[in-house]
C-alpha positions in Angstrom: 46.3 63.1 -9.5 44.9 66.5 -8.6 41.2 66.8 -8.4 40.9 70.5 -9.0 42.7 73.6 -10.3 42.6 77.2 -9.3 41.1 79.8 -11.6 41.8 83.5 -11.1 38.7 85.5 -10.1 37.9 88.9 -8.6 36.6 88.1 -5.1 38.8 89.3 -2.3 38.9 88.2 1.3 38.0 90.9 3.9 41.7 91.6 4.2 42.0 92.2 0.4 43.6 88.9 -0.5 42.6 87.4 -3.8 40.4 84.2 -4.0 40.5 81.6 -6.7 37.6 79.7 -8.0 38.1 75.9 -8.1 37.5 73.8 -11.2 37.2 70.0 -11.0 39.8 68.2 -13.1 38.2 64.8 -12.7 35.0 63.1 -11.6 34.8 62.3 -7.8 31.8 61.9 -5.5 29.0 64.0 -6.9 31.4 66.4 -8.6 31.8 66.2 -12.4 34.9 66.9 -14.3 34.9 70.6 -15.4 32.5 71.7 -12.7 33.2 75.1 -11.2 33.3 75.2 -7.4 33.5 77.9 -4.8 36.4 80.0 -3.8 39.7 79.4 -1.9 42.7 81.6 -1.2 45.2 78.8 -1.9 45.6 75.1 -2.5 46.3 74.4 1.2 42.7 75.4 1.9 41.1 72.3 0.1 42.6 68.9 0.1 43.3 67.3 -3.2 42.4 63.9 -1.6 39.1 62.5 -0.6 35.7 63.9 -1.7 36.0 67.2 0.1 34.6 70.1 -2.1 33.7 73.7 -1.9 30.8 74.7 -4.1 28.4 77.5 -5.0 29.5 80.8 -3.5 31.3 79.3 -0.4 34.7 80.7 0.6 37.7 79.2 2.4 40.6 81.4 3.3 43.4 82.3 5.7 44.7 79.0 7.2 41.4 77.2 7.1 41.2 73.7 5.7 38.5 71.5 4.2 39.5 67.8 3.9 38.3 64.2 4.0 34.7 64.1 2.6 33.6 67.5 4.0 31.3 69.7 2.0 31.1 73.5 2.0 28.4 75.2 0.0 25.9 78.1 -0.3 27.4 81.3 1.0 29.3 79.7 3.9 32.6 81.0 5.0 35.4 79.1 6.7 38.4 81.1 7.7 41.3 81.8 10.1 42.5 78.4 11.4 39.2 76.5 11.2 39.2 72.9 10.0 36.2 71.1 8.5 36.9 67.5 7.9 35.6 63.9 7.7 32.0 64.0 6.6 31.0 67.4 8.0 29.0 70.0 6.2 29.0 73.8 6.5 26.4 75.6 4.3 23.8 78.4 4.0 25.2 81.6 5.4 27.2 79.9 8.2 30.5 81.2 9.5 33.2 78.9 11.0 36.3 80.7 12.2 39.1 80.8 14.8 40.6 77.4 15.8 37.3 75.6 15.4 37.0 71.9 14.3 33.8 70.6 12.6 33.9 66.9 11.8 32.3 63.5 12.1 29.0 64.1 10.2 28.4 67.4 12.0 26.4 70.2 10.2 26.7 74.0 10.7 24.1 75.9 8.6 21.7 78.7 8.1 23.1 81.8 9.9 25.0 79.8 12.6 28.4 81.0 13.9 31.0 78.8 15.4 34.2 80.4 16.5 37.2 80.7 18.8 38.2 77.1 19.9 34.8 75.4 19.7 34.3 71.9 18.4 31.2 70.5 16.6 31.3 66.8 16.0 29.5 63.4 16.1 26.3 64.1 14.1 25.7 67.4 16.0 23.9 70.3 14.3 24.3 74.0 14.8 21.8 76.2 12.9 19.4 79.1 12.8 21.2 82.1 14.3 22.9 80.0 17.0 26.3 80.9 18.3 28.9 78.3 19.6 32.1 79.8 20.7 34.9 79.8 23.4 36.0 76.2 24.1 32.4 74.8 23.8 32.0 71.3 22.5 28.8 70.2 20.8 28.8 66.5 19.9 26.9 63.1 19.8 23.7 64.3 18.0 23.4 67.4 20.2 21.6 70.4 18.5 22.0 74.1 19.0 19.4 76.2 17.1 17.4 79.4 17.0 19.1 82.2 18.8 20.8 79.9 21.3 24.3 80.6 22.6 26.7 77.9 23.9 30.0 79.1 25.0 32.9 78.8 27.5 34.0 75.4 28.6 30.5 73.8 28.1 30.2 70.2 26.8 26.9 69.5 25.2 26.6 65.7 24.4 24.0 63.0 23.6 20.6 64.1 22.3 20.7 67.4 24.1 18.8 70.2 22.4 19.4 73.9 23.1 17.1 76.3 21.2 15.3 79.6 21.0 17.0 82.2 23.2 18.7 79.9 25.6 22.2 80.6 26.8 24.5 77.8 28.1 27.8 78.8 29.6 30.3 77.7 32.3 29.3 80.7 34.5 
């Protein structure tokens, strides 16, 4: 049984494609039947299975996917080929794009940007005005915050913390 339906709305993606607001068709997780959610370009953007949900003014478009028990809310945007799944959350004014994967209880929030082929997983957090891009991997409780940049082929694991104006790259 489907958990949501699409409702025509006026928002357009940056390329002028229409977005649809979602409406819950049944109760699941913390979502109540009839609740209006955020905006998606098409049904492929949000799984009909699990507890995944897009709420508030969040957008998912292009080939991006939200699945499992992932949550997207606030003014967050997930687009291009990005995939947010398992129990991950993207919120605030965060942007996740490219071929990015965010999963396994990871959080991307505030004004953070994760792009290209980066991975954020394993209870990791990326927030503030932080940038994670290239083929960077942030995992296992690692944190990137402030104006920090992590990019290239960097692997940030464990309880590592990169903050303020730090730059971590493979060069």
